C-alpha positions as CSV (number, residue, x, y, z in Angstrom):
1,M,164.6,109.5,-171.6
2,D,160.8,109.3,-171.4
3,N,159.8,106.0,-169.7
4,T,156.1,106.5,-170.3
5,Y,154.5,103.6,-172.2
6,K,152.4,104.8,-175.2
7,L,149.2,102.9,-175.6
8,T,146.1,103.1,-177.8
9,K,142.8,103.0,-176.0
10,E,142.4,99.4,-177.4
11,G,145.8,98.4,-176.1
12,H,145.1,99.8,-172.7
13,L,141.8,97.9,-172.4
14,N,143.5,94.7,-173.6
15,L,146.1,95.0,-170.9
16,I,143.4,95.5,-168.2
17,D,141.6,92.4,-169.6
18,E,144.8,90.4,-169.6
19,L,145.6,91.4,-166.0
20,E,142.1,90.4,-164.8
21,K,142.4,87.1,-166.6
22,L,145.8,86.4,-165.1
23,K,144.6,87.2,-161.6
24,D,141.1,85.7,-161.7
25,V,141.5,82.7,-164.0
26,D,145.2,81.7,-164.7
27,R,146.4,82.1,-161.1
28,K,143.5,79.9,-159.8
29,E,144.0,77.2,-162.4
30,N,147.7,77.2,-161.6
31,L,147.1,76.8,-157.9
32,E,144.9,73.8,-158.7
33,A,147.7,72.3,-160.9
34,L,150.2,72.8,-158.0
35,K,147.8,71.1,-155.6
36,D,147.3,68.2,-157.9
37,A,151.0,67.8,-158.5
38,R,151.8,68.0,-154.8
39,A,149.2,65.2,-154.2
40,Q,151.3,62.9,-156.4
41,G,153.9,62.7,-153.7
42,D,157.7,63.0,-154.2
43,L,158.3,66.6,-155.6
44,S,162.0,66.0,-156.4
45,E,161.2,64.1,-159.6
46,N,157.7,65.5,-160.3
47,A,157.6,67.0,-163.8
48,D,154.0,68.2,-163.3
49,Y,155.0,70.1,-160.2
50,D,158.0,71.7,-162.0
51,A,155.9,72.7,-164.9
52,A,153.2,74.2,-162.6
53,R,156.0,76.2,-160.7
54,D,157.4,77.5,-164.0
55,E,153.9,78.5,-165.1
56,Q,153.3,80.2,-161.7
57,A,156.6,82.2,-162.2
58,R,155.5,83.2,-165.7
59,I,152.0,84.3,-164.5
60,E,153.4,86.4,-161.6
61,A,156.1,88.0,-163.8
62,R,153.5,89.0,-166.4
63,I,151.2,90.4,-163.7
64,K,154.1,92.5,-162.3
65,E,155.0,93.7,-165.8
66,I,151.4,94.7,-166.7
67,E,151.0,96.5,-163.3
68,G,154.2,98.4,-164.0
69,I,153.0,99.5,-167.4
70,L,149.6,100.5,-166.1
71,K,151.3,102.7,-163.5
72,N,153.2,104.7,-166.1
73,F,151.3,104.9,-169.4
74,E,149.8,107.5,-171.7
75,I,146.9,107.1,-174.1
76,I,147.9,108.1,-177.6
77,K,146.0,111.3,-178.3
78,E,143.9,111.4,-181.5
79,D,145.7,113.3,-184.2
80,T,143.4,115.0,-186.7
81,S,146.1,116.1,-189.1
82,N,146.7,114.3,-192.4
83,K,150.2,113.3,-191.3
84,V,151.5,109.9,-190.4
85,N,151.6,109.7,-186.6
86,I,151.2,107.2,-183.7
87,G,147.6,106.0,-183.6
88,K,147.1,106.4,-187.4
89,T,146.3,103.7,-189.9
90,I,148.3,104.0,-193.0
91,V,148.6,102.3,-196.4
92,I,152.2,102.0,-197.6
93,K,154.1,100.4,-200.4
94,V,157.6,99.3,-199.5
95,G,159.8,98.9,-202.6
96,D,158.2,96.5,-205.1
97,L,156.1,94.8,-202.5
98,D,152.3,95.0,-202.5
99,E,150.5,97.8,-200.6
100,T,150.1,97.0,-196.9
101,T,147.9,98.6,-194.3
102,Y,149.4,99.2,-190.8
103,T,148.5,101.0,-187.7
104,I,151.3,102.9,-186.0
105,V,151.3,101.9,-182.3
106,G,153.6,102.2,-179.3
107,S,156.3,99.5,-179.0
108,L,154.3,97.5,-176.5
109,E,151.5,96.9,-178.9
110,A,153.6,96.3,-182.0
111,D,152.6,93.2,-183.9
112,P,153.6,93.4,-187.6
113,L,152.0,90.1,-188.5
114,N,148.7,91.6,-187.4
115,G,149.2,95.0,-189.0
116,K,150.6,97.0,-186.1
117,I,154.1,98.6,-186.4
118,S,155.9,100.4,-183.7
119,N,156.6,104.1,-183.8
120,E,160.2,103.1,-182.8
121,S,160.7,100.6,-185.6
122,P,162.9,101.9,-188.6
123,I,159.9,102.2,-190.9
124,G,157.7,103.7,-188.1
125,K,160.3,106.3,-187.1
126,G,161.1,107.1,-190.8
127,I,157.5,107.8,-191.9
128,I,156.2,109.7,-188.9
129,G,155.3,113.2,-190.0
130,S,155.0,112.3,-193.6
131,K,152.0,112.9,-195.8
132,K,150.0,110.9,-198.4
133,G,152.0,110.7,-201.6
134,Q,155.4,111.2,-200.1
135,I,158.3,108.7,-200.8
136,I,160.8,108.3,-197.9
137,K,164.1,106.4,-198.0
138,I,164.6,104.3,-194.9
139,K,167.5,102.2,-193.7
140,T,166.2,98.9,-192.3
141,E,167.6,97.1,-189.3
142,T,169.5,94.8,-191.7
143,G,171.2,97.9,-193.3
144,L,169.2,97.9,-196.5
145,D,167.9,101.1,-198.0
146,V,164.2,100.9,-198.9
147,E,161.8,103.3,-200.4
148,V,158.5,103.6,-198.6
149,K,155.6,105.4,-200.4
150,I,152.7,106.7,-198.3
151,I,149.6,105.6,-200.2
152,D,147.1,106.8,-197.7
153,V,146.8,108.1,-194.1
154,K,143.6,107.3,-192.2
155,K,142.5,108.0,-188.7
């Protein structure tokens, strides 16, 4: 199995920005919160201290996660074909729903509410390689069969 993370150029830059913010801003703010909480005295019943420690653990875990991704990633190559592929923006119509525009991205960047669907999602997997005008039957995660019509394929 390929464990390389597929990222768009934008997704890669966003991770670098997030990592810098975590290290340069969030970590420092958290250290101040820990100092302030320690100054309150007894740590055994100090909710501020517990919250600051939990936040510290979250920050460090996310830093580790991003560093791991950035050690093993691949930028999605631009595909100039007219087929649906990772990195492409598409307009689809699912069943009787309105047309929707999505960008096909790697699973790390997936955010359906903001128009980004994963190449590993049922719809993403099902339509990759399709062309404008095609209708594809896809089984959703809930077991429903839906028809997806490819309205347009953009870069």
